[in-house]
C-alpha positions, 0 to 999 in steps of 0.5 A, a space after each residue: 290950155 297952154 298951162 295944162 299942156 305944160 303941167 302934163 309935160 312936167 308930169 311926164 318928165 318927172 315920171 320918166 326921171 323916177 322910172 329906173 333905167 334898164 341896166 340890161 339895155 345898157 349892157 346890150 348897147 356895150 356889146 353892140 350899138 343898137 342891140 337893145 332894140 332887138 330884144 324885149 326885156 321884162 322884169 317879172 316878180 318870182 320867188 324862184 330865180 328864173 329866166 325865160 326866152 320867147 319871141 314877139 314879132 321880130 324881137 327876142 323876149 327875155 324875162 327874168 325875176 332879176 336883171 342879172 337873171 335876164 342878162 343870163 337869159 340873154 347870154 343863153 340865147 346868144 350861145 344856143 340860138 344865135 351861135 354867139 359866145 361872149 367871153 374874156 377874149 371878146 365882149 363885143 360882137 356885131 349882131 346880125 340885123 335879124 336875130 334868129 327867132 325863138 320858135 318855142 318858149 324856153 324857161 330855166 329855173 334854179 334854187 341856187 340863188 347865190 352866185 359868187 365871183 372872185 378870189 382875193 388873189 384874182 384882184 392882184 393876179 388879174 385885176 391889179 391895174 384895171 381901169 374903169 373900161 376894163 371893169 365895165 367889161 368884167 361886170 358885164 361878163 358877170 351879169 351874163 354868167 349869172 353872178 349876183 354876189 361879187 367880191 368887191 375889194 378894190 380900194 380896201 387900202 383906202 379904208 385902212 389908210 384912213 383907219 390907221 391915220 385915225 389910230 395914230 400911225 403916220 403916212 410913212 408908217 402906213 406906207 410901210 404896212 400897206 402893200 403895192 398894187 400887185 401884192 395887195 391881195 396877200 396883204 389883205 389876207 394877212 400874209 405880208 406887209 408893205 411889199 411892193 409899196 409904199 403906195 403914192 397918195 394918188 393911188 388912193 384917189 384912183 382906187 376910191 373913184 374906181 371902187 365907187 364906179 364898180 359898186 354903183 354898176 353892180 348895185 344898178 344890176 341888182 348885184 349884192 357886192 361882198 365888201 371886206 370886213 374886219 378880221 382882226 389884222 393889225 400891223 406887226 408893231 401894234 403891241 408897241 405902237 398901240 399897246 394892243 394884245 396881239 398874237 404874232 403871226 410870224 413869217 409867210 414864205 419869208 415875208 413879215 406877217 401882220 399880227 392878229 388882234 386878240 378878240 379878248 383885247 378890250 379895244 377890239 370893238 373900238 378898232 373894228 368900229 373904226 374900220 367899219 365907219 371908214 368902210 361905210 363912209 367910203 363905200 356904203 353898207 353891204 349885206 355880205 362881208 368877207 373875212 378870213 381870219 387866221 388865213 393859212 396859219 397854224 393853230 395858236 394856243 393863245 387864240 380862242 377861235 370860238 370867241 374870235 368868231 363871236 367877236 368878229 360877227 358882233 362887230 360886223 353886225 354892229 355895222 349892219 345887223 342884217 349882214 352875213 359873214 362870207 368865209 373861204 373854205 380853204 385848208 384849216 379855215 374855217 376852224 370847226 370851233 368858229 363854226 360851232 360858235 356861229 348860228 344859222 344864217 350867220 355865215 356862208 362858206 365858200 367851198 373854194 376848190 369843189 372840183 378837186 378838194 371839196 371840204 363840204 363832205 364829198 370824198 377828197 383829201 380835204 374831206 370834212 366828216 361833218 361838212 360845214 355843220 349845217 351852215 350855208 355854203 357855195 359850191 366853187 370852181 377854183 380852176 386856176 392858181 397864180 394866173 398861170 397860162 395853160 389849158 386845164 380842167 376837171 370836167 368829169 369831176 366838176 359835173 360829178 361833184 356838182 350833181 352829188 350835191 343833189 343827194 348827199 346829206 351834207 350838201 343840204 346847206 348849199 345855196 349857190 355856186 362861185 367862181 374862185 379862181 386865183 387868176 381869170 381870163 383863161 380857160 373860158 370853157 370851164 367857166 362857161 360850164 360852171 356858170 350853166 350848172 345851176 340852170 341844168 337839172 338833168 345830168 349830162 356828159 361832158 361830151 354832150 355839153 362840149 359838142 354844144 359849146 363848140 357850135 356856140 363858141 365858133 358859130 359853126 359845127 365844123 367836124 374838125 373843131 368838134 373832133 379837136 374839142 372831144 380830144 381835149 375834153 377827154 385828155 387835158 380838160 379831164 384831170 382825173 380824181 386823185 390828181 391834186 395838182 393846182 391849176 394848169 400843167 406848167 410849161 417847161 419853158 417857165 421853170 428854172 432850168 435843172 437836170 430834173 425839170 418838172 413843175 415851174 412853181 413850188 406848190 403846183 403838185 403837178 402829176 402827168 395825166 394826159 398824153 402830149 400827143 393829144 394836145 398836138 392832135 387837137 392843135 392840128 385839127 384846129 389848124 385844119 380849118 384855119 382858112 375857113 375861120 380866119 378872122 373869127 375872134 374866138 377861133 383865133 384865140 383858141 387856135 393860138 392857145 391850143 397851139 401854145 399848149 401843144 408847143 409847150 407839151 412837145 418842148 417838155 418831150 424835147 427837154 428830156 431828149 436834151 438832158 438824155 444827150 447830156 447824160 449820154 455825153 453826146 455833144 453834137 446831139 446835145 447841141 442840136 436838140 438844145 438849139 431846137 428847144 430854144 427854137 420852140 421857145 422863140 416860136 412860142 414867143 412869136 405865136 403868142 405875140 399875135 394876140 393882145 391877151 398873151 402879150 407882156 406889153 398888155 400887162 405893163 401898159 396897164 400898170 404904167 397907165 395907172 401912174 401920173 408921174 414917171 416915178 409912179 409909172 416905174 413903181 407900178 411896172 416894177 410891181 407887175 414885173 416882179 409878180 410874174 417872176 421872182 414874186 419876192 426878194 431873194 429870200 422869199 423867192 428862193 427860200 420861201 419858194 415864191 419864185 415863178 408861182 405866177 409865171 406866164 407864157 407871154 410874148 416878151 417874157 418868153 424871149 427876154 426872161 425865160 430864154 435867157 435862163 435856158 440859154 445860160 443853162 445849156 451853155 453851162 452844160 455844153 462848157 461842162 461837157 467840153 471841160 470833161 474832154 480835157 485832162 484833169 490832173 486832180 483825177 490822177 490823184 496828185 491834186 486836191 481830190 487825192 484824199 477823197 474816198 471811193 464813194 466821193 470819187 464815184 459821185 464826182 464821176 456822175 453827171 453834175 448839176 451846174 450851179 447858177 445863182 438864178 436870182 442874180 440873173 432874174 432880178 435885173 430884168 425886174 428893174 428894167 423899163 425897156 418898153 413892150 408893146 401891147 399891139 399884136 404882131 403877125 397873124 394868129 393863123 399864120 404863126 400857128 401853122 408855122 409853129 406846127 410845121 416847126 414841131 414836124 421838122 423837129 419830131 417828124 411826121 405824126 
């Protein structure tokens, strides 16, 4: 009898070990200890993606056909039944002892079974220095928002290092080729070599371990990670070093680009196989591989694009015969010749900017007459460029373009959606809206959706909050059709000063589309309920972010007043208004310092923690500082136009970098005005200007732009190692009120 009990016990233990763990229960426990005991999660077979909300006694029941769909259902329940919103600014929450009951069974289904996440740029602009703890939160966010097909390129540099060493490159040569942590995305996309490196060997060990943790968690949740495939990139010296037949890619905004190995080279298959062997050895096989050959490059007559597509597909399928190629639909890519060479089911195209410049067939400046020629594709939200801070959205366009896919003949290959932001951790409202589109079959208005979002976001239906968000939804979050700007309306604080400041970066394509009084109105409405909602995490984050936008918008108005004072030659007015501008900038710095998310110290701390030696820590910090300021060296920053592309309104950066530029500029304008009140012998015709023409003298009489070597001012800051704290200082509510009071004192009552 005793032996029988032992055998039964052993059988029970083996059964327990063979039963797969419930990854959603683990996710719930990370949200709040004990949360999994308040839910019943049921995995149910179905040919169609669905989640269902129900009730069993005191516990909420969530059913779905995948773990990700169950997690999506939990998120839906928390938002619309419990008034709890989890987002980047807060992935932990204290759930009530008794959750609100689901009084009527609720079911949501979708045919859009593929839900993608990430742009290559996201891994550098947002994730360059994330550790496993931060990645866990992101994977949880993905599951809660329905993502089941995430791009997973952490550690790609490990694959390339192994591959290049096998091909005969030395460690030193590898170091000159692979970029630093903050610039790996553009190396991976064939844009540059080596910038920000060389990487210490300890970095490869760190990333290898991290990627394996990431992939294990993704696969545990049933996600299908998209691994980086081989698209023909080789170092630019591969012709000399390896005797390969390559197409030189030239420069990318001043950086040396890697070369493209021609598909006709007899060694193409060998090198591709070498790559996939190393990728598979380190990270396993994938059902999807991401490849973007000839990214942001002009057509090259030496390249047979159709043959290139066939060769790339063949090499990928040799690694996994069932794999599908994932390619970004961006500018010239994928070339029509490549699509023609591929068969049905070979490729999925990410329509990267569907909310503004869709390529799949909807009206836009990137409209393709035949769309993606019958190939499968995903409707994607780009939203953010450069990881810039700023409120921004195209709510009507996003909703309109998505529902257009229901009837448009060129949309028949649509298989899902994607988040393809260059930078994350911003504008949670837009990503929330996007995540719900596959599950909503009836068309709705942004006003209806925002009203429900507010209650879910803050757990209250307070009227000032509703009013504030309706104002935002009909102004800054409703960038209209025809406005093709890339991401947020850029802050005046972040651009290099001039007499005609508008956009901060070279490619933003900014165009005014909302009244700055609207963001100020929204900020004041938000602040009006501060005493009741103080301590509400989502409210305080949004209060700071919306007030930040109002301050930046009012500073833009004030900037034009300062320049008008200068052009009107009114020194006293100039001095007063320039001082007020700096006051707003410094107030912005203090306001943002109340939240960790808006502190430069948060990013620099992440960077330095990646290093194991002082030299490594300094290299990673330099990467982080350069990316958000000059981006490249002098040539790439100035001539290449990359400076300030990844600008950030962050505490610390405002006070110590942007304020220095503006104070310098205003001082030089002030000195110029003062010099003009002193006698100038040259203008009497006896000096060096005596031989100038009338037109030349006329131009000299106009207000003159002061000449400043901005890079010489900027670069020293990137080389510093003065500490910046990640710890918030001050209370968000108090600083928001101060900021609004300062605006009132400068501009008067509304």
